[in-house]
C-alpha positions as CSV (number, residue, x, y, z in Angstrom):
1,M,3.9,73.6,-20.0
2,S,1.4,74.5,-22.7
3,T,-1.5,72.2,-23.5
4,D,-4.1,72.3,-26.3
5,Y,-6.5,73.7,-23.7
6,D,-4.1,76.5,-22.8
7,D,-3.4,77.2,-26.4
8,N,-7.2,77.5,-27.0
9,L,-7.5,80.0,-24.2
10,E,-4.8,82.2,-25.8
11,S,-6.0,81.9,-29.5
12,D,-9.4,83.7,-29.5
13,P,-9.8,86.2,-26.8
14,G,-13.2,87.4,-28.0
15,E,-14.6,83.9,-28.3
16,A,-15.5,81.6,-25.4
17,P,-12.8,78.9,-24.9
18,K,-13.7,75.4,-25.8
19,S,-14.0,73.0,-23.0
20,K,-11.5,70.2,-22.6
21,S,-14.3,67.7,-23.4
22,Q,-15.1,69.6,-26.6
23,L,-11.4,69.5,-27.6
24,K,-11.4,65.8,-27.0
25,R,-14.5,65.3,-29.2
26,D,-12.9,67.4,-31.9
27,M,-9.7,65.3,-31.8
28,H,-11.7,62.1,-31.9
29,A,-13.7,63.4,-34.9
30,L,-10.3,64.0,-36.7
31,Q,-9.2,60.5,-35.8
32,V,-12.4,59.1,-37.3
33,L,-11.9,61.1,-40.4
34,G,-8.4,59.7,-40.6
35,E,-9.8,56.2,-40.3
36,E,-12.2,56.9,-43.2
37,L,-9.1,57.8,-45.3
38,V,-7.4,54.5,-44.3
39,N,-10.5,52.5,-45.2
40,L,-10.8,54.0,-48.7
41,S,-10.1,51.8,-51.8
42,P,-6.7,52.5,-53.4
43,E,-8.4,54.2,-56.4
44,Q,-10.4,56.5,-54.1
45,F,-7.4,57.3,-52.0
46,K,-5.4,58.5,-55.0
47,K,-7.9,61.3,-55.5
48,F,-6.9,63.0,-52.2
49,K,-4.1,65.5,-52.2
50,L,-2.7,65.2,-48.6
51,P,0.4,66.6,-47.1
52,E,3.3,64.1,-47.4
53,A,3.5,63.2,-43.7
54,L,-0.2,62.5,-43.5
55,H,-0.2,60.6,-46.8
56,D,2.7,58.4,-45.5
57,A,0.9,57.8,-42.2
58,V,-2.3,56.7,-43.9
59,V,-0.3,54.5,-46.3
60,E,1.4,52.9,-43.4
61,A,-1.9,52.4,-41.5
62,R,-3.3,50.6,-44.6
63,R,-0.3,48.2,-44.5
64,I,-0.6,47.3,-40.8
65,H,-2.7,44.3,-39.8
66,G,-2.0,43.9,-36.0
67,R,-4.8,45.3,-33.9
68,G,-2.7,47.1,-31.4
69,A,-0.3,48.5,-33.9
70,L,-3.2,49.6,-36.2
71,K,-4.9,51.4,-33.3
72,R,-1.6,53.3,-32.5
73,Q,-1.2,54.2,-36.1
74,L,-4.8,55.4,-36.4
75,Q,-4.1,57.6,-33.3
76,Y,-1.0,58.9,-35.1
77,V,-3.1,59.7,-38.2
78,G,-5.5,61.5,-36.0
79,R,-2.7,63.6,-34.6
80,M,-1.5,64.4,-38.1
81,M,-5.0,65.5,-39.1
82,R,-4.7,68.3,-36.5
83,D,-2.3,70.1,-38.8
84,V,-4.6,69.9,-41.9
85,D,-7.8,71.7,-42.7
86,P,-10.4,68.8,-42.5
87,A,-13.2,70.6,-44.4
88,P,-11.9,69.8,-48.0
89,I,-11.3,66.1,-46.9
90,R,-14.8,65.9,-45.5
91,E,-16.3,67.4,-48.7
92,K,-14.4,65.0,-50.9
93,L,-15.4,62.0,-48.7
94,D,-19.0,63.1,-48.9
95,A,-18.8,63.4,-52.7
96,L,-17.3,59.9,-52.9
97,R,-20.2,58.5,-50.8
98,G,-22.7,60.4,-53.0
99,Q,-21.1,58.9,-56.1
100,S,-21.4,55.4,-54.7
101,R,-25.0,56.0,-53.8
102,Q,-25.7,57.3,-57.3
103,A,-24.0,54.3,-58.8
104,A,-26.0,51.9,-56.7
105,A,-29.2,53.7,-57.7
106,Q,-28.2,53.5,-61.4
107,L,-27.6,49.7,-61.0
108,H,-31.0,49.3,-59.4
109,R,-32.7,51.2,-62.2
110,I,-31.0,48.9,-64.8
111,E,-32.1,45.8,-62.8
112,R,-35.7,47.0,-62.8
113,W,-35.6,47.5,-66.6
114,R,-34.1,44.0,-67.0
115,D,-36.7,42.4,-64.8
116,R,-39.5,44.3,-66.5
117,L,-38.2,43.2,-69.9
118,L,-38.1,39.6,-68.8
119,E,-41.6,39.7,-67.2
120,D,-43.6,42.0,-69.5
121,G,-41.8,41.5,-72.8
122,D,-42.7,43.5,-75.9
123,H,-44.7,46.2,-74.1
124,V,-41.6,47.2,-72.0
125,L,-39.4,46.8,-75.0
126,E,-41.4,49.4,-76.9
127,E,-41.1,51.8,-73.9
128,L,-37.3,51.2,-73.9
129,V,-37.1,51.9,-77.6
130,A,-39.1,55.1,-77.1
131,R,-36.5,56.3,-74.5
132,H,-33.4,54.9,-76.3
133,P,-34.0,54.9,-80.1
134,D,-30.5,53.4,-80.7
135,V,-31.5,50.1,-79.1
136,D,-30.8,46.9,-81.0
137,R,-34.3,45.4,-80.8
138,Q,-33.4,42.1,-82.4
139,Y,-30.5,41.5,-80.0
140,L,-32.7,42.4,-77.0
141,R,-35.5,40.1,-78.1
142,Q,-33.0,37.3,-78.6
143,L,-31.6,37.8,-75.1
144,M,-35.1,37.9,-73.6
145,R,-36.1,34.7,-75.4
146,N,-32.8,32.9,-74.4
147,A,-33.2,34.1,-70.7
148,G,-36.7,32.6,-70.6
149,K,-35.5,29.3,-72.0
150,E,-32.6,29.2,-69.5
151,K,-35.0,29.8,-66.7
152,L,-37.3,27.0,-67.8
153,A,-34.3,24.6,-68.2
154,N,-32.8,25.6,-64.8
155,K,-29.6,26.7,-66.5
156,P,-27.3,29.5,-65.3
157,P,-28.7,32.9,-66.2
158,R,-26.1,33.7,-68.9
159,S,-28.6,35.6,-71.1
160,T,-30.0,37.5,-68.2
161,R,-26.5,38.7,-67.4
162,L,-25.8,39.7,-71.0
163,L,-29.1,41.6,-71.0
164,F,-28.1,43.5,-67.9
165,R,-24.7,44.3,-69.4
166,Y,-26.3,45.6,-72.6
167,L,-28.8,47.8,-70.7
168,R,-25.9,49.1,-68.5
169,E,-23.9,50.1,-71.6
170,L,-27.0,51.6,-73.2
171,M,-28.0,53.7,-70.1
172,E,-24.4,54.8,-69.3
173,V,-24.2,56.4,-72.8
174,V,-27.1,58.6,-72.0
């Protein structure tokens, strides 16, 4: 009977064999990688080119809701991951995480601009116009004025949201 440990002893004669514990850690890491694939949004998952069997196993795991069944399916996905080179999958997952961090940072920058416009007014507006000459000053001033009125009247922040959307569109063009 040949086990993964026995196969490891035969595969690289010049290299020290991996311990059984190390092999288990490696297999667990592949299972965790498979879980990350299962937890991706449908749009993100479409970006991955996976072998058909692994793709089907991940799709099936996304469909399962029972705890025990999901655990077994995730173990199966982990076994399927053994036949695939995990490096490209890890790289793509890291890139997706980086994109979401960049997107969050961009939203924070836009929020800061919006807050500064509402607090400091014309001084910040001139700074924004210097950075983005295609800004519609009149529309921005109107949104700023309406946002202040809404805040004083304890109304929903409709103009504040519109200001955020306008800034987001303006800064995404750049």
